[in-house]
N, C-alpha and C positions, 0 to 999 in steps of 0.2 A: 504494500500500500504506500503511495507517495506521501510525503510530509504534508502537502496541502490537503490531500484527502483526509488524512488522519486528523489534522487540525480542524477541518470543517466538520468532520464526524464528531469530534469532541465538543465543539461549540453547539452543534445541534442537540447532542445529548444533554449538555448543561441547560440549554434553553428548555428542552422538554422536561427535565427534572424540576426546573424552577417553576414552570407555568402550567403544566398539565392539569394540576388540581384546580387552579383558578379557572382555566379555560373550560374544564368539564363542568364546574359549578355554574358558570354563566350559561353554558349550553343547556344544562338540565333545568335551570331556572326559566329559561325562555321557551324551551321545547317540551319540557315535562315528559320526556321519554328517554330512557337510558340508551336505547339503541341509536336513536337519532343523535343524541348528544355525543356518543362515541364517534359516529360518522363525521360530525362537524369538527370534533377535536382532531381527528385524523386529517381532515381537509385543511385545517388551520396550519398544522405542522408541515404538511406537504407544501403548502404555499410558502412557508419560510424557506424550505429547501429549494423549491423551483425558482423562486424570485430572488434568492440570495440576498435577503433583506439585510441592510446594514443599519444598525441602530446608533443614534448619537450618544445616548446615555441610558441608564437604567429606567428612568422615567419614560423616555420615548419607547423603550422596549416594552414595558408593561402596558403603556397606552396603546401601542400597536396591537398587542395581543387582545386587549379588551375590545377595541373598535373592530378589528378583523373578525373576531369571534361573533360579535353582535351582528355584523353584516352577513356572515355566513348563516347564522340562525335565521335572520330575516328572509334570506333567500330560500332556506329550507321550508319556512312557513308559507311561502308563496304557493307551494304545490297544494292543490285542493285535497289530495288524499292524505296529507299529513295533518290536517286540522282537527281531526276527531279521534286522535289516539289516546287511549286511556293512560292515566297516571299510575305507574307501577310503584306502589308504596313499599313493597318488600325490598326492592332494589334501593329505593330512596333511604329506607331505615338503616341499611348497612353503612351509609355514609355519615349519618348524623345521629346525635344523642336524642333521646325522647323530647326533652325541652327544646333543644335546637330544632329538631324535626317539626315540632308543632308550630313554632314561630316561623320557620322557613316555609312551611306549607301555607301559612296565612299570607306571607309576603308574596308567594307565588300566585296567589289569587287576586292580588291587587291589580288595578288597571295598569296597563303598560307604562303610562307616563309617570307612575309612582314607583313601580317595581324596580326598574334599573337604578334610579337615583338612590333608593333605600339600600339596595344591594351593594352598590359601589361605595356608599358612605359607611355603612355599618359592617359589611362583611369584608370589604377590601381596603377600607381605611382612607379613601380619597377625601380631600377637602372639597368644599362646595365649588370653589373656583376651578379645581381640576376636573370635577365631574361636568360642570357646565361646558368647559372646553372640549371634553371628550364627546359629549352628547350634542355639541354645537347648539346650545341654547343659552339664553341670557342667565347670568348668575342669580339675579333676583327671582327669575322664573323658577330656577332650580330650587332655591330656598323655599319658595312657596309650595312647590311640589313635595319637598321633603316634609314640610310642616303638615300639609294635608295628608300625606302618606302616614305620618306618625299619628295624626288624629284618627284616621281610619283604623290603624292597628290598635290604638288605645281603646277605641269603641268596641272592636271585635274582642279584645282581651279583657274587657270589663274594667278598664282603668288601671290595669296591672303593668303598663308599659313604663319602664324606667328610662329617663333621658340620659 
């Protein structure tokens, strides 16, 4: 194996190990089907390899994975036969604790405009400005969506939501 190929293989392996869980969680959150989520995860990493994507820094790297994953999921959802697939709770439960699972299940049921901001903020740790930039929306709009999303979650959970 040539040195360039070994180096490229090492970089791809490192990227995969660092981002596969996050990419899968985003896919599962948007697609609600483990098989489709796995397909999109594969497509995202194939794109990294085929396009030989060069990242400016870690922030750019993570943002690229989030946006690319989101775009692939949107494309997947455009197919009419993918819209009515059942949610497989057994597979889902293997990835999350009971409490985490219950809250994530509720987050998954939020309207799309609240779901991704809530996920990126609370599960991935992004700031509101970073999320607004990733989703290409105004920061004040994003903060309003986060507030409304928290209100919806609080109502569903009976006021048990901690800030």
